[in-house]
GUROPA-411779 format. One record per residue (C-alpha): residue number from 1; residue in three letters; chain; x, y, z. Coordinates in steps of 0.2 Angstrom, whole numbers, padded with zeros to 4 digits. Example, Ala and Ser with C-alpha at 12.3 -4.5 7.8 and 13.67 -1.06 7.14 Angstrom:
<recs>
REC seq type mol     x     y     z
REC   1  ALA   A  0062 -0022  0039
REC   2  SER   A  0068 -0005  0036
</recs>
This chain:
<recs>
REC seq type mol     x     y     z
REC   1  MET   A -0054 -0076 -0261
REC   2  ILE   A -0060 -0079 -0244
REC   3  PHE   A -0050 -0095 -0243
REC   4  THR   A -0034 -0085 -0248
REC   5  ILE   A -0038 -0072 -0234
REC   6  ASN   A -0040 -0085 -0221
REC   7  ARG   A -0024 -0094 -0226
REC   8  ALA   A -0015 -0077 -0225
REC   9  ILE   A -0022 -0074 -0208
REC  10  PHE   A -0017 -0091 -0202
REC  11  GLU   A  0001 -0089 -0208
REC  12  SER   A  0002 -0072 -0200
REC  13  GLU   A -0004 -0079 -0184
REC  14  PHE   A  0009 -0094 -0185
REC  15  ILE   A  0023 -0081 -0188
REC  16  MET   A  0017 -0070 -0173
REC  17  LYS   A  0016 -0085 -0161
REC  18  GLN   A  0034 -0090 -0166
REC  19  LYS   A  0040 -0072 -0164
REC  20  ILE   A  0032 -0070 -0147
REC  21  ASN   A  0039 -0087 -0141
REC  22  ILE   A  0057 -0082 -0147
REC  23  LEU   A  0055 -0064 -0139
REC  24  THR   A  0049 -0071 -0123
REC  25  LEU   A  0063 -0084 -0122
REC  26  LEU   A  0077 -0071 -0126
REC  27  SER   A  0069 -0058 -0113
REC  28  GLY   A  0069 -0072 -0100
REC  29  LEU   A  0087 -0076 -0103
REC  30  VAL   A  0092 -0058 -0103
REC  31  LEU   A  0083 -0055 -0087
REC  32  ILE   A  0091 -0070 -0079
REC  33  ALA   A  0109 -0064 -0085
REC  34  LEU   A  0105 -0046 -0078
REC  35  CYS   A  0100 -0054 -0061
REC  36  VAL   A  0116 -0064 -0060
REC  37  MET   A  0126 -0049 -0064
REC  38  GLN   A  0117 -0039 -0050
REC  39  TYR   A  0120 -0053 -0038
REC  40  TYR   A  0139 -0054 -0043
REC  41  LEU   A  0140 -0035 -0041
REC  42  VAL   A  0132 -0035 -0024
REC  43  LYS   A  0142 -0050 -0018
REC  44  THR   A  0158 -0043 -0023
REC  45  THR   A  0154 -0026 -0015
REC  46  TYR   A  0149 -0035  0001
REC  47  ASN   A  0166 -0045  0002
REC  48  TYR   A  0175 -0029 -0001
REC  49  LYS   A  0166 -0019  0012
REC  50  VAL   A  0169 -0034  0024
REC  51  ALA   A  0188 -0033  0021
REC  52  GLN   A  0188 -0014  0022
REC  53  PHE   A  0179 -0015  0039
REC  54  ARG   A  0190 -0028  0046
REC  55  LEU   A  0205 -0018  0040
REC  56  GLU   A  0198 -0002  0049
REC  57  VAL   A  0196 -0012  0065
REC  58  LYS   A  0214 -0019  0064
REC  59  GLU   A  0221 -0002  0061
REC  60  LYS   A  0212  0005  0076
REC  61  LEU   A  0218 -0010  0087
REC  62  ALA   A  0236 -0006  0081
REC  63  GLU   A  0233  0012  0087
REC  64  ILE   A  0226  0006  0104
REC  65  THR   A  0241 -0006  0108
REC  66  ASN   A  0255  0005  0100
REC  67  ASP   A  0259 -0009  0088
REC  68  TYR   A  0256 -0021  0103
REC  69  SER   A  0271 -0015  0113
REC  70  ASP   A  0260 -0007  0125
REC  71  ILE   A  0251 -0023  0129
REC  72  ASP   A  0268 -0033  0130
REC  73  SER   A  0276 -0020  0142
REC  74  THR   A  0261 -0016  0152
REC  75  LEU   A  0249 -0030  0152
REC  76  PHE   A  0259 -0045  0148
REC  77  ASN   A  0273 -0044  0162
REC  78  ASN   A  0263 -0057  0172
REC  79  LYS   A  0262 -0067  0156
REC  80  ASP   A  0281 -0067  0153
REC  81  PHE   A  0284 -0072  0171
REC  82  ILE   A  0272 -0086  0169
REC  83  TYR   A  0280 -0092  0153
REC  84  LYS   A  0297 -0093  0161
REC  85  GLU   A  0291 -0101  0177
REC  86  LEU   A  0282 -0115  0166
REC  87  ALA   A  0297 -0118  0155
REC  88  GLU   A  0309 -0120  0170
REC  89  ASN   A  0296 -0131  0179
REC  90  TYR   A  0296 -0142  0163
REC  91  LEU   A  0315 -0143  0162
REC  92  ILE   A  0316 -0149  0180
REC  93  ASP   A  0302 -0162  0178
REC  94  ARG   A  0298 -0168  0161
REC  95  ASN   A  0282 -0175  0167
REC  96  TYR   A  0276 -0157  0169
REC  97  ARG   A  0272 -0157  0150
REC  98  SER   A  0254 -0161  0153
REC  99  GLN   A  0252 -0146  0165
REC 100  VAL   A  0258 -0133  0154
REC 101  LYS   A  0243 -0130  0143
REC 102  LYS   A  0231 -0131  0158
REC 103  GLN   A  0242 -0118  0167
REC 104  PHE   A  0240 -0106  0153
REC 105  ILE   A  0221 -0109  0151
REC 106  GLU   A  0218 -0107  0169
REC 107  ASN   A  0230 -0093  0172
REC 108  HIS   A  0227 -0080  0187
REC 109  PHE   A  0230 -0065  0176
REC 110  ARG   A  0215 -0069  0164
REC 111  LYS   A  0202 -0058  0172
REC 112  GLN   A  0214 -0043  0174
REC 113  LEU   A  0220 -0043  0156
REC 114  THR   A  0203 -0046  0149
REC 115  ASP   A  0196 -0031  0159
REC 116  LYS   A  0210 -0019  0154
REC 117  LEU   A  0209 -0023  0136
REC 118  GLN   A  0190 -0022  0136
REC 119  LYS   A  0191 -0005  0143
REC 120  LYS   A  0202  0001  0129
REC 121  PHE   A  0191 -0006  0116
REC 122  GLU   A  0176  0002  0124
REC 123  LYS   A  0185  0019  0124
REC 124  GLU   A  0191  0018  0106
REC 125  PHE   A  0175  0010  0099
REC 126  PRO   A  0161  0018  0108
REC 127  ASP   A  0148  0014  0094
REC 128  ASN   A  0152 -0004  0093
REC 129  GLU   A  0152 -0019  0105
REC 130  ILE   A  0168 -0029  0103
REC 131  ASP   A  0173 -0046  0110
REC 132  PHE   A  0190 -0053  0109
REC 133  ALA   A  0201 -0068  0113
REC 134  ILE   A  0220 -0072  0114
REC 135  ILE   A  0222 -0089  0108
REC 136  LEU   A  0238 -0099  0113
REC 137  ASN   A  0246 -0108  0097
REC 138  LYS   A  0263 -0113  0102
REC 139  PHE   A  0275 -0116  0116
REC 140  VAL   A  0293 -0122  0111
REC 141  ILE   A  0308 -0123  0122
REC 142  TYR   A  0326 -0124  0114
REC 143  ASN   A  0337 -0131  0128
REC 144  ASN   A  0356 -0128  0125
REC 145  THR   A  0361 -0137  0108
REC 146  LYS   A  0347 -0150  0109
REC 147  LYS   A  0333 -0150  0096
REC 148  ALA   A  0318 -0140  0100
REC 149  ASP   A  0306 -0147  0112
REC 150  THR   A  0288 -0143  0107
REC 151  LEU   A  0277 -0143  0122
REC 152  PHE   A  0262 -0136  0114
REC 153  ALA   A  0257 -0133  0095
REC 154  SER   A  0239 -0132  0089
REC 155  LYS   A  0228 -0123  0076
REC 156  PRO   A  0218 -0108  0084
REC 157  PHE   A  0203 -0115  0094
REC 158  ILE   A  0193 -0106  0107
REC 159  GLU   A  0197 -0120  0119
REC 160  ASN   A  0215 -0113  0119
REC 161  LYS   A  0209 -0095  0125
REC 162  MET   A  0221 -0088  0138
REC 163  TYR   A  0210 -0073  0141
REC 164  GLY   A  0196 -0062  0133
REC 165  ASN   A  0177 -0063  0133
REC 166  LEU   A  0175 -0071  0116
REC 167  ALA   A  0164 -0087  0116
REC 168  SER   A  0167 -0093  0099
REC 169  LEU   A  0178 -0090  0084
REC 170  GLU   A  0164 -0093  0071
REC 171  ASP   A  0161 -0074  0068
REC 172  ALA   A  0178 -0068  0073
REC 173  PHE   A  0192 -0063  0062
REC 174  LEU   A  0211 -0063  0065
REC 175  VAL   A  0219 -0047  0069
REC 176  ARG   A  0237 -0053  0072
REC 177  ASN   A  0248 -0067  0076
REC 178  TYR   A  0261 -0062  0089
REC 179  VAL   A  0277 -0072  0091
REC 180  GLY   A  0287 -0069  0107
REC 181  THR   A  0304 -0075  0112
REC 182  THR   A  0313 -0075  0129
REC 183  SER   A  0329 -0084  0136
REC 184  SER   A  0338 -0088  0151
REC 185  ASN   A  0357 -0091  0153
REC 186  THR   A  0361 -0094  0172
REC 187  SER   A  0370 -0108  0181
REC 188  LYS   A  0353 -0116  0185
REC 189  SER   A  0345 -0114  0167
REC 190  ASN   A  0350 -0111  0150
REC 191  TYR   A  0336 -0111  0137
REC 192  LYS   A  0327 -0101  0124
REC 193  LEU   A  0308 -0100  0124
REC 194  LEU   A  0297 -0096  0108
REC 195  THR   A  0278 -0093  0110
REC 196  GLU   A  0265 -0089  0098
REC 197  ASP   A  0247 -0082  0101
REC 198  SER   A  0233 -0075  0090
REC 199  LEU   A  0221 -0060  0094
REC 200  TYR   A  0204 -0063  0087
REC 201  VAL   A  0190 -0050  0087
REC 202  SER   A  0172 -0050  0084
REC 203  VAL   A  0161 -0035  0082
REC 204  LYS   A  0143 -0037  0087
REC 205  ASN   A  0131 -0035  0073
REC 206  TRP   A  0145 -0032  0060
REC 207  GLU   A  0134 -0039  0046
REC 208  LEU   A  0121 -0025  0050
REC 209  ILE   A  0135 -0012  0049
REC 210  ILE   A  0141 -0018  0032
REC 211  LEU   A  0123 -0018  0026
REC 212  LYS   A  0120  0000  0032
REC 213  ARG   A  0136  0005  0022
REC 214  MET   A  0129 -0004  0007
REC 215  SER   A  0111  0003  0009
REC 216  LEU   A  0112  0014 -0006
REC 217  LEU   A  0119  0001 -0018
REC 218  LEU   A  0106 -0012 -0011
REC 219  PHE   A  0092  0000 -0014
REC 220  PHE   A  0097  0003 -0032
REC 221  ALA   A  0101 -0015 -0035
REC 222  ILE   A  0084 -0021 -0028
REC 223  ALA   A  0075 -0007 -0037
REC 224  SER   A  0083 -0011 -0054
REC 225  ILE   A  0079 -0029 -0052
REC 226  ILE   A  0061 -0026 -0047
REC 227  THR   A  0060 -0013 -0062
REC 228  LEU   A  0067 -0026 -0074
REC 229  ILE   A  0055 -0040 -0068
REC 230  SER   A  0040 -0028 -0069
REC 231  ILE   A  0045 -0023 -0087
REC 232  PHE   A  0047 -0041 -0091
REC 233  VAL   A  0030 -0046 -0084
REC 234  VAL   A  0021 -0031 -0092
REC 235  THR   A  0029 -0034 -0109
REC 236  LEU   A  0024 -0053 -0107
REC 237  LYS   A  0006 -0048 -0103
REC 238  SER   A  0005 -0036 -0117
REC 239  LEU   A  0012 -0050 -0129
REC 240  ILE   A -0001 -0062 -0122
REC 241  LYS   A -0015 -0049 -0123
REC 242  GLN   A -0010 -0045 -0141
REC 243  LYS   A -0010 -0063 -0146
REC 244  LYS   A -0027 -0066 -0138
REC 245  ILE   A -0034 -0050 -0147
REC 246  SER   A -0026 -0057 -0163
REC 247  ASP   A -0034 -0074 -0160
REC 248  ILE   A -0051 -0066 -0156
REC 249  LYS   A -0050 -0056 -0172
REC 250  THR   A -0046 -0071 -0182
REC 251  ASP   A -0061 -0080 -0174
REC 252  PHE   A -0072 -0065 -0178
REC 253  ILE   A -0066 -0065 -0196
REC 254  ASN   A -0070 -0083 -0198
REC 255  ASN   A -0087 -0081 -0190
REC 256  ILE   A -0092 -0066 -0200
REC 257  THR   A -0086 -0074 -0216
REC 258  HIS   A -0097 -0089 -0212
REC 259  GLU   A -0112 -0078 -0209
REC 260  LEU   A -0109 -0067 -0225
REC 261  LYS   A -0106 -0082 -0236
REC 262  THR   A -0124 -0088 -0237
REC 263  PRO   A -0133 -0072 -0241
REC 264  LEU   A -0119 -0067 -0254
REC 265  THR   A -0120 -0084 -0262
REC 266  THR   A -0139 -0083 -0263
REC 267  LEU   A -0138 -0065 -0270
REC 268  SER   A -0125 -0071 -0283
REC 269  VAL   A -0136 -0086 -0289
REC 270  SER   A -0152 -0075 -0289
REC 271  THR   A -0143 -0061 -0300
REC 272  LYS   A -0137 -0074 -0313
REC 273  ILE   A -0155 -0082 -0314
REC 274  LEU   A -0162 -0064 -0317
REC 275  GLU   A -0152 -0063 -0332
REC 276  ARG   A -0161 -0077 -0341
REC 277  LYS   A -0174 -0072 -0354
REC 278  GLU   A -0187 -0085 -0348
REC 279  VAL   A -0186 -0078 -0330
REC 280  LYS   A -0189 -0060 -0336
REC 281  GLU   A -0204 -0065 -0345
REC 282  ASN   A -0211 -0075 -0330
REC 283  ASP   A -0218 -0062 -0318
REC 284  LEU   A -0221 -0074 -0304
REC 285  VAL   A -0203 -0081 -0304
REC 286  TYR   A -0196 -0064 -0307
REC 287  ASN   A -0205 -0057 -0292
REC 288  GLN   A -0200 -0071 -0281
REC 289  LEU   A -0182 -0069 -0285
REC 290  ILE   A -0183 -0050 -0282
REC 291  GLN   A -0191 -0054 -0265
REC 292  THR   A -0176 -0066 -0261
REC 293  ILE   A -0163 -0053 -0266
REC 294  ASN   A -0172 -0041 -0254
REC 295  ARG   A -0172 -0053 -0240
REC 296  GLN   A -0154 -0057 -0242
REC 297  ASN   A -0150 -0039 -0243
REC 298  GLU   A -0159 -0035 -0227
REC 299  ARG   A -0150 -0050 -0219
REC 300  LEU   A -0133 -0042 -0224
REC 301  GLN   A -0138 -0025 -0218
REC 302  SER   A -0144 -0033 -0202
REC 303  LEU   A -0127 -0041 -0199
REC 304  ILE   A -0118 -0025 -0203
REC 305  ASP   A -0129 -0015 -0191
REC 306  GLN   A -0126 -0029 -0178
REC 307  VAL   A -0107 -0027 -0179
REC 308  MET   A -0108 -0008 -0179
REC 309  SER   A -0120 -0005 -0165
REC 310  ASN   A -0114 -0019 -0154
REC 311  SER   A -0096 -0013 -0155
REC 312  LEU   A -0100  0003 -0147
REC 313  GLY   A -0093  0006 -0129
REC 314  PHE   A -0105  0010 -0115
REC 315  GLU   A -0099  0028 -0115
REC 316  GLU   A -0104  0030 -0133
REC 317  ILE   A -0122  0022 -0131
REC 318  GLU   A -0136  0035 -0131
REC 319  LEU   A -0150  0029 -0120
REC 320  GLN   A -0168  0034 -0122
REC 321  LYS   A -0173  0032 -0104
REC 322  GLU   A -0191  0031 -0098
REC 323  LYS   A -0200  0026 -0082
REC 324  THR   A -0205  0007 -0083
REC 325  LYS   A -0214 -0005 -0072
REC 326  ILE   A -0201 -0018 -0072
REC 327  ASN   A -0212 -0033 -0069
REC 328  ALA   A -0223 -0030 -0083
REC 329  PHE   A -0208 -0026 -0094
REC 330  LEU   A -0199 -0043 -0090
REC 331  GLU   A -0215 -0053 -0092
REC 332  THR   A -0217 -0046 -0110
REC 333  ILE   A -0199 -0051 -0114
REC 334  VAL   A -0201 -0068 -0106
REC 335  ASN   A -0218 -0072 -0115
REC 336  ASP   A -0210 -0066 -0132
REC 337  PHE   A -0195 -0077 -0129
REC 338  LYS   A -0206 -0092 -0125
REC 339  MET   A -0216 -0090 -0141
REC 340  ALA   A -0199 -0090 -0151
REC 341  ASN   A -0192 -0105 -0141
REC 342  PRO   A -0207 -0116 -0137
REC 343  THR   A -0196 -0131 -0132
REC 344  ILE   A -0187 -0121 -0118
REC 345  ASP   A -0195 -0121 -0100
REC 346  ILE   A -0194 -0104 -0093
REC 347  LYS   A -0199 -0101 -0075
REC 348  THR   A -0201 -0084 -0067
REC 349  ASN   A -0202 -0077 -0049
REC 350  PHE   A -0203 -0058 -0048
REC 351  ASN   A -0201 -0053 -0030
REC 352  SER   A -0201 -0035 -0031
REC 353  GLU   A -0214 -0023 -0040
REC 354  THR   A -0204 -0007 -0043
REC 355  GLN   A -0203  0006 -0056
REC 356  LEU   A -0186  0010 -0065
REC 357  THR   A -0180  0023 -0077
REC 358  LEU   A -0171  0013 -0091
REC 359  ASP   A -0169  0011 -0110
REC 360  ARG   A -0183 -0002 -0114
REC 361  PHE   A -0175 -0006 -0132
REC 362  HIS   A -0157 -0008 -0126
REC 363  LEU   A -0161 -0018 -0110
REC 364  THR   A -0174 -0029 -0119
REC 365  THR   A -0160 -0033 -0132
REC 366  ALA   A -0148 -0036 -0118
REC 367  ILE   A -0159 -0048 -0108
REC 368  ILE   A -0164 -0058 -0124
REC 369  ASN   A -0145 -0060 -0128
REC 370  VAL   A -0143 -0068 -0111
REC 371  LEU   A -0158 -0079 -0114
REC 372  ASP   A -0151 -0084 -0132
REC 373  ASN   A -0134 -0087 -0125
REC 374  ALA   A -0142 -0100 -0112
REC 375  VAL   A -0151 -0109 -0126
REC 376  LYS   A -0136 -0109 -0138
REC 377  TYR   A -0126 -0118 -0124
REC 378  GLY   A -0137 -0132 -0120
REC 379  ALA   A -0150 -0125 -0108
REC 380  LYS   A -0167 -0134 -0107
REC 381  THR   A -0174 -0124 -0091
REC 382  ILE   A -0171 -0106 -0088
REC 383  PHE   A -0176 -0097 -0071
REC 384  VAL   A -0178 -0078 -0071
REC 385  THR   A -0180 -0070 -0054
REC 386  THR   A -0179 -0052 -0047
REC 387  ASN   A -0177 -0044 -0030
REC 388  LEU   A -0172 -0027 -0023
REC 389  GLN   A -0156 -0026 -0012
REC 390  ASN   A -0147 -0011 -0005
REC 391  ASN   A -0156  0001 -0018
REC 392  GLU   A -0151 -0011 -0033
REC 393  PHE   A -0163 -0020 -0043
REC 394  LYS   A -0156 -0037 -0048
REC 395  ILE   A -0162 -0048 -0062
REC 396  CYS   A -0155 -0066 -0060
REC 397  ILE   A -0156 -0077 -0076
REC 398  GLU   A -0150 -0095 -0072
REC 399  ASP   A -0149 -0110 -0084
REC 400  ASP   A -0145 -0128 -0083
REC 401  GLY   A -0134 -0128 -0098
REC 402  ILE   A -0116 -0134 -0100
REC 403  GLY   A -0109 -0120 -0089
REC 404  ILE   A -0092 -0111 -0092
REC 405  ALA   A -0075 -0116 -0086
REC 406  LYS   A -0067 -0105 -0073
REC 407  ASN   A -0052 -0100 -0084
REC 408  LYS   A -0064 -0093 -0098
REC 409  GLN   A -0076 -0083 -0087
REC 410  SER   A -0065 -0068 -0086
REC 411  LEU   A -0065 -0067 -0105
REC 412  LEU   A -0084 -0070 -0108
REC 413  PHE   A -0088 -0051 -0109
REC 414  ASP   A -0073 -0047 -0121
REC 415  LYS   A -0077 -0041 -0138
REC 416  PHE   A -0078 -0055 -0151
REC 417  TYR   A -0075 -0068 -0138
REC 418  ARG   A -0085 -0085 -0140
REC 419  VAL   A -0084 -0100 -0129
REC 420  GLU   A -0077 -0115 -0137
REC 421  GLN   A -0082 -0131 -0128
REC 422  GLY   A -0083 -0148 -0135
REC 423  ASN   A -0095 -0150 -0150
REC 424  LEU   A -0102 -0133 -0147
REC 425  HIS   A -0087 -0125 -0155
REC 426  ASN   A -0097 -0121 -0171
REC 427  THR   A -0111 -0112 -0162
REC 428  LYS   A -0116 -0098 -0173
REC 429  GLY   A -0113 -0080 -0168
REC 430  LEU   A -0101 -0065 -0169
REC 431  GLY   A -0095 -0065 -0151
REC 432  LEU   A -0103 -0048 -0148
REC 433  GLY   A -0119 -0053 -0138
REC 434  LEU   A -0112 -0054 -0120
REC 435  TYR   A -0101 -0039 -0124
REC 436  TYR   A -0116 -0029 -0129
REC 437  VAL   A -0125 -0035 -0113
REC 438  ASP   A -0110 -0029 -0102
REC 439  GLN   A -0110 -0012 -0111
REC 440  ILE   A -0129 -0009 -0109
REC 441  ILE   A -0128 -0013 -0091
REC 442  LYS   A -0113 -0001 -0088
REC 443  ALA   A -0122  0012 -0098
REC 444  HIS   A -0136  0011 -0085
REC 445  LYS   A -0123  0013 -0071
REC 446  GLY   A -0125 -0005 -0066
REC 447  THR   A -0115 -0021 -0065
REC 448  ILE   A -0116 -0039 -0071
REC 449  ASN   A -0110 -0054 -0062
REC 450  LEU   A -0107 -0072 -0067
REC 451  VAL   A -0108 -0088 -0057
REC 452  SER   A -0105 -0104 -0066
REC 453  GLU   A -0097 -0121 -0065
REC 454  LEU   A -0093 -0133 -0079
REC 455  GLY   A -0107 -0145 -0081
REC 456  LYS   A -0119 -0137 -0069
REC 457  GLY   A -0126 -0122 -0078
REC 458  THR   A -0123 -0103 -0077
REC 459  GLN   A -0131 -0088 -0068
REC 460  PHE   A -0131 -0070 -0074
REC 461  ILE   A -0135 -0057 -0061
REC 462  LEU   A -0139 -0040 -0069
REC 463  SER   A -0139 -0026 -0056
REC 464  ILE   A -0147 -0009 -0060
REC 465  PRO   A -0147  0006 -0047
REC 466  SER   A -0165  0009 -0042
</recs>
């Protein structure tokens, strides 16, 4: 029957592990998908806000320039004059081609037009700092019936800036392309002129403006992502904790099964022997069997009591405190332990003679549990020292055993937990000893600290308020 129970537990554990792995994988995939969706939503909204912002700037610029006619009539008179002058110079001397672009870039109306347009921008956009540039793209002459003569044609580059204060087109956006035409039909010249220029604008800190407009969306997006990740982490931790608890319970059931098997087997055999007629007639054998049954019954009762009493939390433990001279108290515990473990070398150094109010029975059991734990896990020498620091009485129990790995130290005081290391996996016990120690020290309003390194022994420091 015990084998059947263990097999059922193993199968249940295996199914649970599979479910946890599948649930973790699915949850992770869903979380990644939701994060991608949130990113896509924010990115799409950002692009929309950028386009909307640029459209607003364009519409305002259109209002400023009255659909650009104001600039053409008021500000660009000098420019039109220069256009004609350059075209006529070229028709007179074809070698003048190389000078056309240079004359545009180094024009004498650059500062005048830059200042006038900048003032208009400052008036209409008082909350934003705007830089701009007019870029020359084309300069084409149609001379009589001849084919077009392209003196200049280029993609927009900041090097072709006619005027404006923009230093780069990297963060700028196109507001408009403007195509202008003019002609001359006189005895000296007969031609048509086509020019194209572009207006580029850059708003300082425009990214910050966009982010401010998106602040509410960004807040909810970030908050939702953090919430989802937090829920995922908490759920994952809960699943891992549940799995650990399940593993600990399985280990406990295996251990208690092992502990109960021997007395139960002995009781079963003894009971069957008692049924024999020859045994009933032999008083000596009969009494020996009765004594065996009583001993095994007491052992069973002891195991049950150990599980029941050691499973209590520190809030439920009722302490019977009394004033105790701590040095004499500890010497008695150490001497009794030496008698039970003659092969173990126990050394003591009690630095402080003081009197504490404590529960002698529970604290004795707690200290013995720590000493027993040291012996179970390979200790040959144990040091027990005391000192008084900052109104706390400290009992330090240090051994030269196998030590405890770092990743297992945080679990050492958990209920039913037993350290599994190498060939010491089968060390007997229910995993309640150190849990009991921790609860007793907490019931005394104290703390317990652990210092250990694998292969270099372990040190327990029990601190009790003085």
